[in-house]
Structure formats: structure tokens, C-alpha cells
C-alpha positions in Angstrom: -59.5 58.8 25.7 -62.2 61.6 25.9 -60.3 63.8 23.4 -60.7 61.1 20.8 -64.4 61.6 20.7 -63.9 65.1 19.5 -61.5 64.3 16.6 -62.7 64.3 13.0 -62.6 60.9 11.3 -59.7 61.7 9.1 -57.4 62.4 12.1 -57.9 58.9 13.5 -55.7 57.6 10.7 -52.7 59.4 12.3 -53.0 57.7 15.7 -50.1 55.5 16.7 -48.7 53.9 19.8 -45.2 54.3 21.0 -43.3 51.7 23.1 -40.0 53.5 23.6 -41.1 54.8 27.0 -43.0 53.3 30.0 -46.0 55.5 29.1 -47.8 55.0 25.9 -48.5 58.1 23.8 -50.8 59.1 21.0 -49.7 61.3 18.2 -52.3 63.4 16.4 -51.0 66.0 13.9 -47.8 66.6 15.8 -49.3 66.8 19.3 -48.5 64.1 21.9 -51.2 63.1 24.4 -49.7 61.1 27.2 -51.5 58.0 28.5 -50.1 56.7 31.8 -49.1 53.0 32.1 -51.9 50.6 32.5 -52.7 50.0 36.1 -51.0 47.0 37.7 -53.2 43.9 38.1 -54.0 43.7 41.8 -55.4 40.2 42.7 -57.1 39.5 46.0 -55.0 36.7 47.4 -56.5 34.7 50.2 -54.8 31.8 52.1 -54.7 28.4 50.4 -58.0 26.6 50.8 -56.8 23.3 52.4 -58.9 22.3 55.4 -58.5 19.1 57.3 -56.1 17.7 54.7 -58.5 18.4 51.9 -58.2 20.9 49.0 -61.4 22.8 48.4 -62.0 23.3 44.7 -64.7 25.3 42.9 -66.8 23.1 40.6 -68.8 25.1 38.1 -71.7 22.9 37.0 -73.6 25.4 34.8 -77.2 25.2 33.8 -76.8 23.2 30.6 -77.2 19.5 30.2 -73.6 19.2 29.2 -72.4 21.1 32.4 -74.5 18.9 34.7 -73.2 15.8 32.9 -69.6 16.9 33.3 -69.9 17.7 37.0 -71.4 14.2 37.5 -68.4 12.6 35.8 -65.9 14.6 38.0 -67.6 13.8 41.3 -67.7 10.1 40.6 -64.0 10.0 39.7 -62.9 11.9 42.8 -65.1 10.0 45.2 -63.9 6.5 44.1 -60.3 7.6 43.8 -60.3 8.9 47.4 -58.4 12.0 46.4 -58.1 14.7 49.2 -60.3 17.1 47.2 -63.7 18.5 48.2 -65.8 20.5 45.8 -67.7 23.7 46.3 -70.5 23.4 43.7 -71.6 26.7 42.0 -74.6 26.2 39.8 -74.1 29.3 37.7 -77.0 30.2 35.4 -77.5 32.4 32.4 -78.4 35.5 34.5 -76.9 34.8 37.9 -74.0 33.3 39.7 -71.1 35.1 38.0 -70.1 37.1 41.1 -70.5 34.1 43.4 -68.3 32.0 41.0 -65.5 34.7 40.9 -65.6 34.9 44.7 -65.4 31.1 45.1 -62.4 30.9 42.8 -60.7 33.7 44.8 -61.3 31.8 48.0 -60.3 28.3 46.7 -57.6 29.3 44.1 -58.6 26.3 42.0 -61.6 25.5 39.8 -62.9 23.0 37.3 -65.1 24.6 34.7 -67.3 22.1 32.8 -70.0 24.3 31.4 -69.5 23.9 27.6 -71.4 26.9 26.4 -70.3 29.1 23.4 -72.8 31.9 23.5 -71.7 35.5 23.9 -72.9 35.7 27.5 -70.8 32.7 28.5 -67.8 34.1 26.7 -68.2 37.4 28.5 -68.2 35.6 31.9 -65.1 33.7 31.0 -63.2 36.9 30.0 -64.3 38.5 33.2 -62.8 35.7 35.2 -59.6 35.7 33.2 -59.1 39.5 33.8 -60.2 39.6 37.4 -58.0 36.7 38.5 -55.2 37.6 36.0 -55.1 34.2 34.4 -52.6 35.2 31.8 -51.6 31.9 30.2 -53.5 29.0 28.7 -51.8 25.5 28.7 -53.0 22.7 26.4 -51.2 19.4 26.2 -51.9 17.3 23.1 -50.6 14.0 21.9 -51.4 11.3 19.4 -53.3 8.3 20.7 -53.4 5.0 18.9 -56.7 4.5 17.1 -58.0 8.0 17.7 -57.9 9.7 14.3 -54.3 11.0 14.4 -52.4 9.9 11.3 -49.0 10.8 12.9 -47.9 8.4 15.5 -45.5 10.4 17.6 -47.1 13.8 18.0 -46.6 15.5 21.4 -47.4 19.2 21.5 -47.9 21.8 24.2 -49.5 25.1 23.4 -48.9 28.0 25.8 -51.1 30.9 24.7 -51.3 34.3 26.2 -54.8 34.5 27.7 -56.0 37.9 28.9 -54.1 40.7 27.1 -54.6 42.7 23.9 -57.9 41.8 22.2 -59.3 40.4 25.4 -58.8 43.6 27.4 -62.3 44.8 26.3 -61.1 48.4 25.5 -63.4 49.9 22.9 -64.9 53.3 22.3 -66.9 55.2 19.7 -65.1 58.4 18.5 -68.0 59.5 16.4 -71.6 58.1 15.9 -71.6 55.0 13.7 -67.9 54.2 14.3 -66.3 51.9 17.0 -62.6 51.4 17.5 -61.1 48.6 19.6 -57.7 49.2 21.3 -55.2 46.5 21.7 -52.9 47.8 24.4 -49.9 45.8 25.5 -47.1 46.4 27.9 -43.6 45.1 27.8 -43.6 44.0 31.5 -46.6 41.7 30.9 -45.0 40.3 27.7 -41.9 39.6 29.7 -43.9 37.8 32.4 -45.6 35.6 29.8 -42.3 34.6 28.1 -40.7 34.0 31.5 -43.5 31.5 32.2 -43.0 29.9 28.8 -39.2 29.6 29.0 -39.2 28.3 32.6 -41.9 25.8 31.7 -39.7 24.5 28.9 -36.7 24.3 31.2 -38.5 22.6 34.1 -40.0 20.0 31.8 -36.8 19.5 29.8 -38.4 20.4 26.5 -36.2 20.6 23.4 -37.8 23.3 21.3 -40.0 26.4 21.8 -41.7 28.0 18.8 -43.3 31.4 18.8 -45.9 32.2 16.2 -46.2 35.9 15.2 -47.1 38.3 12.4 -44.3 40.9 12.5 -44.8 41.9 8.9 -48.4 42.7 9.4 -48.1 44.2 13.0 -44.6 45.5 13.3 -45.2 47.4 16.6 -47.2 44.9 18.6 -45.9 41.6 17.4 -42.5 43.2 16.8 -42.3 44.1 20.5 -43.2 40.5 21.4 -40.3 39.2 19.3 -37.9 41.8 20.8 -38.9 40.8 24.4 -38.6 37.1 23.6 -35.2 37.4 22.0 -33.8 39.5 24.8 -35.1 37.1 27.5 -33.8 34.0 25.7 -30.4 35.6 25.5 -30.4 36.4 29.2 -31.6 33.0 30.3 -29.4 31.0 27.9 -31.5 27.8 28.2 -30.7 24.5 26.6 -33.7 24.3 24.3 -33.9 25.8 20.8 -36.0 28.9 20.3 -37.7 29.4 16.9 -39.6 32.4 15.4 -42.1 31.7 12.6 -44.9 33.5 10.9 -48.3 32.3 12.1 -49.5 31.2 8.6 -46.4 29.1 8.1 -46.8 27.7 11.6 -50.3 26.5 11.0 -49.3 24.9 7.7 -46.4 23.1 9.3 -48.6 21.9 12.2 -50.9 20.3 9.7 -48.2 18.8 7.5 -45.3 18.1 9.9 -46.6 18.2 13.5 -43.7 16.1 14.9 -41.4 19.0 14.2 -42.8 21.0 17.2 -42.6 20.6 21.0 -43.8 23.7 22.7 -45.7 26.3 20.7 -46.4 29.8 22.2 -48.3 32.6 20.7 -50.3 35.7 21.6 -54.0 36.0 22.4 -54.7 37.0 18.8 -53.8 33.5 17.4 -53.8 31.2 20.5 -57.3 29.8 20.2 -56.9 29.2 16.5 -53.6 27.4 16.8 -54.9 25.3 19.7 -58.0 24.3 17.6 -55.8 23.3 14.6 -53.3 21.4 16.7 -56.0 19.5 18.6 -57.7 18.6 15.3 -54.4 17.2 14.0 -54.0 15.1 17.2 -57.5 13.5 16.9 -60.0 16.1 18.0 -60.5 18.7 20.7 -62.7 16.3 22.7 -59.6 14.3 23.7 -57.8 17.2 25.5 -58.1 19.7 28.3 -57.0 23.3 29.0 -55.6 25.0 32.0 -55.9 28.8 32.5 -53.3 29.9 35.0 -52.1 32.9 36.8 -49.5 33.3 39.5 -51.9 32.2 42.2 -55.1 30.9 40.6 -55.9 28.2 38.1 -59.0 27.0 36.2 -59.1 23.6 34.6 -61.6 22.6 31.9 -62.1 20.5 28.8 -60.6 22.1 25.7 -63.5 24.5 24.8 -63.9 24.8 21.1 -66.9 23.9 19.1 -65.1 20.8 17.9 -65.2 19.4 21.5 -69.0 19.3 21.7 -70.3 16.2 19.9 -74.0 17.3 20.1 -76.3 19.3 22.4 -76.8 16.5 24.9 -73.5 14.7 25.3 -70.0 15.6 26.3 -66.8 13.7 25.5 -65.5 12.2 28.7 -61.8 12.3 27.7 -61.3 16.0 28.2 -63.1 15.8 31.6 -60.7 13.1 32.9 -57.6 15.0 31.6 -58.8 18.2 33.3 -58.9 16.2 36.5 -55.4 14.9 35.9 -54.2 18.4 35.3 -55.8 19.6 38.6 -54.1 16.8 40.6 -50.7 17.6 39.1 -51.2 21.2 40.0 -52.1 20.3 43.6 -49.0 18.2 43.9 -50.8 14.9 44.0 -48.6 13.4 41.3 -49.2 9.8 42.2 -53.0 10.1 42.0 -52.7 12.0 38.7 -50.5 9.4 37.2 -52.9 6.6 38.2 -55.9 8.4 36.8 -54.1 9.1 33.5 -52.9 5.5 33.2 -56.4 4.2 33.7 -57.7 6.6 31.1 -55.1 5.3 28.6 -55.9 1.7 29.5 -59.6 2.3 28.8 -58.9 4.0 25.5 -56.2 1.8 24.1 -56.0 -1.6 25.8 -59.7 -2.2 26.4 -60.9 -0.4 23.2 -63.7 1.4 24.9 -64.5 4.5 22.9 -67.3 6.9 22.2 -69.2 7.1 18.9 -67.3 10.2 17.7 -64.1 8.1 17.6 -65.6 5.1 15.8 -66.8 3.2 18.9 -70.3 2.3 20.2 -69.9 3.4 23.9 -71.4 6.3 25.7 -69.4 8.8 27.8 -70.9 7.4 30.9 -69.6 3.9 30.0 -66.1 5.3 29.6 -66.2 6.9 33.0 -67.8 3.8 34.6 -65.0 1.6 33.2 -62.4 3.9 34.8 -64.3 4.1 38.1 -64.7 0.3 38.4 -61.0 -0.3 38.0 -60.1 2.5 40.4 -62.4 0.8 43.0 -60.3 -2.4 42.6 -57.2 -0.4 43.5 -58.6 1.6 46.4 -60.5 -1.1 48.3 
């Protein structure tokens, strides 16, 4: 990209990306400047971290009050449930611990991230982890729960968003002083990998419909290639579920007005966080749900991290914490333990009517966790 720095500003309008070949090219006044394919993502893969029958999982506690509170919730739940999981605690701070955290997740392959910070530094660390470990898909399960601010009784949505491509590649440069351009570079092979994950997830879980949100009219090359890859793969696999293409603005409107129409929603990194925030709000609030960021060999589990999930500066909603633990147990293959923990969460929320203030109750997050822990003790002793 060094030649771009020497170009006058008016020539930058002529730059375009071609996807007909494996290599991308830039066209400036009739001259083609080849750019080789993006380098493959090489991930350091260590043996699975299961020692003495226990899984070793990285627990990022963070330096904030919310992070420390969340890690306390998690350790109490796993200790009383007698789940074969041991935690490696990484107290990452504002100016240290990032390298240690990445190395820990590389060793253990699994992590729970409960530090609910939204400042630019925390966002940079999260993008670094997603890129270094190639966590290319984010998974969010959402459903309506009786009595928890969802006006639609039968909502069940799963959002599968692309996680570390395009806008999150951190490719930017300054062609001339006072001007900065950001490059959104995508490759067909990574798009195909993403849709293979989406389609196989739908087939394995017997889902009936997959909806892809796009903006082909506004971005005919980038989103157009996504649509082309998705259609081709759907035709090759011939799955049983229905595959729908819809403009992103229509998708958002329909999620708000008719959420029961959808089953699995997939979209690119450009719109994924926005769609997840809207869908979680429709289902009662982001604080009720969790998010899994997965690659082929590593996975990070955490409460759904939007500003809507933080009630105030000193408390953290316990529901997302418990559901992140459930997701981790399912991922590790401990299905029975995961189902028991999920059933106890639903019993606390619905049958016993114990809920936090943000959902019209009077109880604290600690009380919700204590109620689950006490009933787990009765089942394990």
C-alpha cells in the first residue's frame, strides 16, 4: 500500500477492489497494482488442556468491580455443582496482562470473559484476541422468558455473526496528511468458512430457517460476494431448512415487529452487533443472555456485552453469567451438567419469581446466584 501514499487525492476515487481472481487488485487510471491474497490465519494449536479428568479454563476477572463480581459468581457455581472444570485466573488490568491472557487461552482453548468494560482500550484487547485466535463467529441464543419484558411469548432466535473480518481487520492508512482511509478486505474462502459454520449449525440443531441480513444495493461488491457465496453453498449442501435473503433495514424492522418469523439470523461483522442488540432488546434485554465467540479450536464465553447489559457501574446482571457457564458446559460436552444448571436458572427466574431490580424485582444478583447454588447443593450432596 506504499504507492497509495504518493497518489493525489482525486485519484483515490478511482480505487476499486476486484474479486474475480484469488488476488485482489487496485485499479488507478488504467494501471493494475496486484495485492497478493491475505496471509492464511495460522493459529498456535496446543494439546487439549484436560488434566486429571478436569478441563482447565481461563477466567478473565478484570480490574473492574463488575469483572470481580462476575468471576465470584462463576467460581461459586462451578464449585457447588462439582463440574470437572478448574479455572486459571487472569487478573488483566488496564495496562497489563493482555499477552498473558492470550497465551492462557491458547493453552487452555476455552475462556470465560466477564470484564464488562466498554472503553476503547478494552475493545482493542478484545479485537486482538479475536484476530490472534481466529474467533470468526459469534453465537448468541435469545428467547422470550415469561415475566421478563418480552411482549411476544414464543420468540426463539439465534444470531450467528461474523466476528473478525472486514471492519475488524484494523487495516487503515493515511494517503495524505489529514486523510485516513480504512480498508475492508474480505476473501471468498473466509466467507465460505463462515457460511459452512452457519449452515451446518442449522442442520445439526434441526433449525427450520436461516436468514441472512445484507446491504447489496449499498455495497454491491462486498455484500454482493457474501450473497453469491451463500447461495452457491446452499445449493451445494441442499439442506432441509429455508434460506432467506433480506435487506438489513427490513430485517431490523421485522425483528421488532414480528420476531417469531425468524429462527437463525446471520450477518456480517458490519451489522452483527447492531442486530444482536436489537434482538436481545426485543427478547427482554441484553442482560438475560450470553455470547460465544468461536473459532475452529478456541472459544470464549461471556455475557452479552452491550451497554444495555450493564445495569450500573457497580452491579452485573447474573443471568448472562449463568448462561455463559451453560454454553461452556455444552461446548465441553458436559450436556447433563449444562441442562441441570439451565433448568435451575429457569426455576429461579420463573417458578420462584426471584428477579433483579432491572426486571421489576427487588433482589440482587448475589441473591439470584445464591438461590441457584443452594438448590444445586441439595442435588449434589
